[in-house]
C-alpha positions as CSV (number, residue, x, y, z in Angstrom):
1,M,-19.0,18.8,-9.0
2,S,-19.0,22.2,-7.3
3,E,-18.2,25.5,-9.0
4,T,-14.5,25.1,-7.5
5,G,-13.9,21.8,-9.5
6,F,-13.9,19.7,-6.3
7,P,-16.4,17.0,-5.5
8,R,-19.0,18.2,-3.1
9,F,-18.4,17.4,0.5
10,S,-20.0,14.3,1.6
11,E,-20.4,12.8,5.2
12,T,-18.0,10.0,4.3
13,P,-15.8,8.8,7.2
14,F,-12.4,10.8,7.6
15,R,-9.3,9.3,6.0
16,L,-6.8,10.8,8.4
17,S,-5.3,8.5,10.7
18,R,-7.3,8.3,14.2
19,R,-4.2,10.0,15.9
20,D,-4.4,12.9,13.4
21,F,-8.2,13.0,14.2
22,L,-7.9,13.0,17.8
23,E,-5.2,15.5,17.9
24,S,-7.2,18.2,15.8
25,T,-8.8,21.3,17.1
26,F,-11.6,19.8,19.2
27,F,-12.1,16.3,18.3
28,A,-10.7,14.5,21.2
29,G,-14.1,13.9,22.7
30,A,-16.0,17.1,23.6
31,L,-17.3,16.9,27.0
32,L,-18.2,19.9,29.3
33,P,-19.3,19.9,33.0
34,L,-23.3,20.0,32.9
35,S,-23.1,22.4,36.0
36,F,-21.1,25.0,34.1
37,D,-22.6,28.5,34.8
38,S,-23.3,29.9,31.6
39,E,-24.0,33.4,32.6
40,Q,-23.8,36.0,29.9
41,R,-21.8,38.6,31.5
42,R,-20.1,40.7,28.9
43,G,-16.3,41.3,29.4
44,R,-13.2,41.9,27.4
45,G,-10.8,39.7,29.4
46,R,-7.2,40.4,30.2
47,R,-4.6,41.1,27.6
48,R,-2.6,38.2,26.3
49,R,0.8,38.1,27.7
50,S,4.5,37.6,26.3
51,V,6.3,34.6,27.5
52,D,10.0,33.4,27.5
53,P,9.6,30.2,25.3
54,S,12.4,28.7,27.7
55,Q,10.0,28.8,30.4
56,I,7.4,26.8,28.8
57,P,7.3,23.3,30.1
58,A,8.0,20.6,27.4
59,Y,5.3,18.4,29.0
60,R,3.1,18.1,32.1
61,Y,1.3,14.9,33.4
62,R,-1.1,13.6,35.8
63,T,-2.1,10.1,36.8
64,L,-5.3,8.2,37.7
65,P,-5.9,4.7,38.8
66,V,-7.7,2.6,36.2
67,S,-10.2,2.0,38.9
68,R,-11.5,5.2,37.8
69,F,-12.3,3.8,34.4
70,P,-15.7,2.6,35.1
71,A,-16.8,6.2,36.4
72,L,-15.2,7.7,33.4
73,Q,-17.1,5.4,31.0
74,D,-20.4,6.2,32.7
75,E,-19.7,9.7,32.3
76,Y,-18.9,9.4,28.7
77,D,-21.8,7.4,27.8
78,K,-24.1,9.8,29.7
79,A,-22.7,12.6,27.6
80,R,-23.2,11.0,24.5
81,G,-26.7,9.9,25.5
82,D,-27.7,13.6,26.6
83,G,-26.6,14.8,23.2
84,Q,-23.5,16.7,24.5
85,L,-21.6,15.2,21.6
86,S,-22.2,16.0,18.0
87,R,-24.7,13.9,16.0
88,N,-22.6,14.5,12.8
89,R,-21.9,10.9,11.2
90,V,-18.3,11.7,10.4
91,F,-17.6,12.7,13.9
92,R,-19.6,9.8,15.5
93,D,-17.8,7.3,13.2
94,Q,-14.4,8.5,14.6
95,I,-15.4,8.6,18.3
96,S,-17.4,5.2,18.3
97,P,-14.5,3.1,19.2
98,L,-13.3,5.4,21.9
99,S,-13.8,4.0,25.4
100,F,-12.3,3.7,29.1
101,K,-11.8,0.0,28.9
102,V,-8.6,-1.8,29.8
103,P,-7.3,-3.7,26.8
104,G,-7.8,-7.5,27.1
105,N,-4.1,-8.0,26.6
106,F,-3.1,-5.7,29.5
107,T,-5.3,-6.9,32.4
108,G,-2.6,-6.1,34.8
109,A,-2.7,-2.3,34.2
110,K,-3.1,-0.4,37.3
111,S,-2.6,3.5,36.3
112,V,-3.1,5.7,33.3
113,V,-0.8,8.6,32.7
114,V,-2.1,11.5,31.0
115,V,0.5,13.8,29.3
116,A,0.2,17.4,27.8
117,V,3.0,18.2,25.4
118,F,3.5,21.7,24.6
119,A,3.4,22.3,20.8
120,K,4.2,25.6,18.8
121,T,2.7,26.9,15.7
122,M,4.7,26.3,12.6
123,Y,4.7,28.5,9.4
124,A,6.2,27.5,5.9
125,N,6.8,29.6,2.9
126,F,5.2,28.6,-0.4
127,R,7.0,30.1,-3.3
128,L,5.2,30.9,-6.6
129,D,5.8,33.7,-9.2
130,G,8.6,35.3,-7.2
131,Q,6.6,35.7,-4.1
132,A,6.6,33.8,-0.8
133,Y,3.2,32.9,1.0
134,R,3.9,32.4,4.6
135,I,1.2,30.0,5.7
136,M,0.4,28.7,9.1
137,V,0.7,24.8,10.0
138,P,-1.2,24.6,13.4
139,F,0.6,22.3,15.9
140,Q,-1.9,19.4,15.4
141,Y,-0.6,18.7,11.9
142,Y,3.1,18.3,12.0
143,D,5.3,15.7,14.1
144,D,7.1,17.3,16.8
145,D,10.3,15.8,18.4
146,L,8.4,14.7,21.5
147,N,6.1,12.1,19.7
148,A,4.2,9.2,21.2
149,E,7.4,6.8,20.9
150,N,9.5,9.4,22.7
151,L,6.8,10.1,25.3
152,K,6.5,6.3,26.2
153,N,10.2,6.4,27.1
154,V,9.9,9.6,29.1
155,V,6.9,8.1,31.1
156,Q,9.1,5.0,31.7
157,K,12.4,7.0,33.0
158,E,10.8,10.3,34.3
159,V,7.5,9.6,35.5
160,I,7.5,5.8,36.8
161,K,11.2,6.2,37.4
162,E,11.4,2.3,37.7
163,T,12.6,-0.4,35.2
164,G,10.6,-3.6,34.5
165,H,7.3,-1.8,34.2
166,R,5.1,-2.0,31.1
167,V,3.9,1.1,29.3
168,V,1.3,1.0,26.6
169,D,0.1,4.0,24.4
170,I,-3.8,4.3,24.4
171,T,-3.9,7.9,23.0
172,E,-6.1,6.6,20.0
173,Q,-8.3,4.6,22.5
174,V,-9.7,6.9,25.0
175,P,-11.6,10.2,25.2
176,L,-8.5,12.3,25.9
177,K,-10.1,15.7,27.0
178,L,-12.3,14.1,29.6
179,L,-9.5,12.2,30.9
180,A,-7.1,15.1,31.0
181,A,-9.9,17.2,33.0
182,R,-10.6,14.5,35.4
183,S,-7.0,13.8,36.1
184,G,-6.5,17.6,37.1
185,L,-4.1,18.1,34.0
186,G,-6.2,20.7,32.4
187,R,-9.5,22.7,32.5
188,Y,-12.0,23.3,29.8
189,G,-12.3,26.6,28.0
190,R,-15.2,28.3,26.6
191,N,-13.9,27.1,23.1
192,N,-14.3,23.5,24.4
193,L,-10.5,23.0,24.4
194,I,-8.3,21.9,27.4
195,F,-6.0,24.4,28.8
196,V,-3.0,23.3,30.8
197,D,-0.9,25.6,33.1
198,G,2.0,27.1,31.5
199,M,0.8,25.9,28.0
200,G,-2.7,27.2,27.4
201,S,-4.5,25.5,24.9
202,F,-1.3,24.9,22.7
203,N,-0.9,21.2,23.8
204,L,-1.4,17.7,22.5
205,L,-2.7,15.2,24.6
206,H,-1.5,11.5,25.1
207,A,-2.3,8.9,27.5
208,F,-0.4,5.7,28.5
209,L,-1.5,2.7,30.6
210,T,1.0,1.0,33.0
211,D,1.4,-1.8,35.5
212,Y,2.9,0.7,38.1
213,A,0.6,1.6,40.8
214,F,1.1,5.3,41.6
215,S,0.3,6.4,45.2
216,N,-1.7,9.4,44.5
217,D,-5.2,9.6,42.7
218,G,-5.6,12.8,40.8
219,W,-9.3,12.5,40.4
220,S,-10.6,16.2,40.2
221,S,-13.9,18.1,39.3
222,L,-14.4,19.3,36.0
223,D,-13.4,22.7,36.0
224,V,-13.9,25.5,33.4
225,L,-11.4,28.4,33.3
226,N,-12.6,31.3,35.5
227,E,-11.7,33.6,32.8
228,C,-14.2,32.1,30.5
229,R,-17.2,33.3,32.6
230,R,-16.6,36.9,31.6
231,C,-15.0,36.7,28.4
232,H,-16.3,36.1,24.8
233,R,-13.3,36.6,22.4
234,C,-13.3,32.9,21.1
235,D,-17.1,32.9,20.2
236,R,-16.8,36.4,18.8
237,S,-13.8,35.3,16.7
238,C,-15.1,32.2,15.4
239,P,-15.7,32.6,11.6
240,T,-18.7,30.2,11.4
241,Y,-20.3,31.0,14.8
242,C,-20.1,27.3,16.0
243,I,-19.4,28.1,19.8
244,D,-22.6,28.1,21.5
245,R,-22.8,30.8,24.1
246,R,-25.6,29.0,26.1
247,S,-24.2,25.5,26.3
248,F,-20.6,26.1,25.4
249,I,-20.8,23.0,23.2
250,I,-19.2,23.2,19.8
251,D,-21.6,22.8,16.6
252,I,-19.4,20.5,14.7
253,D,-21.5,20.6,11.6
254,Q,-20.6,24.4,11.6
255,C,-17.0,24.0,12.7
256,F,-14.6,25.1,9.8
257,T,-12.1,22.5,10.7
258,L,-14.5,19.7,9.8
259,Y,-14.5,20.6,6.3
260,N,-10.9,21.5,5.6
261,E,-9.6,18.3,6.9
262,N,-11.9,16.4,4.6
263,T,-12.1,16.1,0.9
264,G,-14.7,17.7,-1.2
265,A,-15.7,21.2,-1.9
266,F,-16.2,23.8,1.0
267,P,-20.0,24.5,1.8
268,N,-21.4,28.0,0.7
269,F,-21.3,29.3,4.3
270,I,-17.4,29.0,4.3
271,H,-16.3,32.4,2.8
272,P,-12.7,32.4,1.4
273,S,-11.7,35.2,3.9
274,M,-12.1,32.4,6.8
275,H,-9.1,30.6,5.4
276,H,-5.8,31.1,7.4
277,A,-4.1,28.0,7.9
278,L,-3.0,25.0,5.8
279,M,-5.2,22.8,7.8
280,G,-7.5,23.3,10.9
281,C,-8.4,26.6,12.4
282,M,-6.9,28.9,15.3
283,R,-9.6,31.6,15.4
284,C,-10.8,30.6,18.8
285,Q,-7.3,30.1,20.2
286,S,-5.3,33.0,18.9
287,P,-7.3,35.7,20.7
288,C,-7.6,33.9,23.8
289,P,-6.4,36.0,26.9
290,V,-5.4,32.8,28.7
291,N,-3.1,31.9,26.1
292,F,0.2,33.8,25.7
293,N,1.5,35.3,22.5
294,E,2.2,32.9,19.7
295,V,5.4,31.0,20.0
296,S,6.1,29.9,16.5
297,A,9.0,28.5,14.3
298,E,9.6,28.2,10.5
299,L,9.4,24.9,8.5
300,D,11.5,24.5,5.2
301,D,10.5,26.6,2.3
302,I,8.4,24.8,-0.4
303,S,10.1,25.7,-3.9
304,E,8.2,27.1,-6.8
305,A,8.2,23.9,-8.6
306,E,6.8,22.2,-5.8
307,T,4.2,24.8,-5.2
308,R,3.1,24.5,-8.7
309,K,2.8,20.7,-8.7
310,I,0.6,21.0,-5.4
311,L,-1.7,23.4,-7.0
312,A,-2.0,21.4,-10.1
313,G,-2.8,18.4,-8.0
314,T,0.0,16.2,-9.6
315,P,2.1,14.7,-7.0
316,D,4.7,12.1,-7.6
317,D,6.7,10.2,-5.3
318,A,9.6,12.5,-5.3
319,L,7.3,15.3,-4.2
320,L,5.5,13.5,-1.5
321,K,8.9,12.3,-0.2
322,S,10.0,16.1,-0.1
323,L,6.8,17.5,1.4
324,Q,6.6,14.8,4.1
325,R,10.3,16.1,5.2
326,K,9.9,19.7,4.7
327,L,6.3,19.8,6.4
328,R,7.2,17.1,9.0
329,G,4.6,14.6,8.3
330,F,1.8,16.9,7.3
331,P,-1.1,14.5,6.9
332,A,-2.5,15.6,3.4
333,A,0.9,15.5,2.0
334,G,1.6,11.8,2.9
335,S,-0.4,10.2,0.1
336,K,-1.9,10.5,-3.3
337,E,-5.2,9.8,-1.8
338,L,-5.2,12.6,0.6
339,F,-3.3,15.1,-1.7
340,P,-6.5,16.7,-3.1
341,I,-7.1,18.3,0.5
342,L,-3.7,19.9,0.3
343,T,-4.3,21.1,-3.2
344,R,-7.6,22.5,-2.3
345,N,-6.4,24.1,1.0
346,L,-3.4,25.8,-0.6
347,S,-5.4,27.0,-3.5
348,V,-7.7,29.0,-1.6
349,L,-4.9,30.5,0.5
350,I,-3.0,31.8,-2.2
351,R,-6.0,33.0,-4.3
352,S,-7.8,34.7,-1.3
């Protein structure tokens, strides 16, 4: 046991669903172009801009023929072999099933549709002792209206625009960021996230196979944002210094998100002042000048009685049901098994 009362962190596999894992800060398969010019010019970058939320696209998409899958697989295998991806066992266990292979039950697949969905940051008020603690819930950790099932219908009706074609969700099976970058949907940032025009890094990626053959092949070079060549705001803002300025690869062993998504006590290098969200980390996205000013909304308040039960780590079925509704599917509020993550994370946010 640690001084906090939580068991010490150990490299056991994540218990979040693979979809939750892949949608978290950077875990959708890290891969940067090897030719990225890593010159160390210092620059402040441009200022973040305000945006009219009504002008933000709900989604954007690009397509590739499945004939590109072998090249994508070769590229992904090379990245793993060259050490571009972390050797952390938790991370490796999660990405090991990822591949660019057409499922055996869909040999007639002809195209892949890569979709980026805009997602806003949420906030929830946790009430305790007459105070309201307004706490961030990043966009990776709640269920949005435009979810995988709804997107499947969008792909059918608004992308393919023909009836009778099969559409299969493969979001949990492929390295999403490499797919998004090669399709031309987005570009890499210094923080190893994918930036999509009109959304910045505030996006969730999805992928769908279909037997519809699109006329265009969106194959693109792996591009890095030009702004990142002269800006260091993200690596300067990272509380654990996990963004390598020379290679622009994330040191996952140092990344704050790895630890607050998993059970166990935080390691000593994570200071209480680093905590700022109920799960995950937004430090490398919030100051980014390519992103616009935060677009956010409010979740339902968590009552004082509910907050006390969370802090005590004593969930009952009624509490789990209420939190799942109020926090819109927040993963650590979905079961008694994962509940210690919520107890630990909320405790440090309220006490710090």
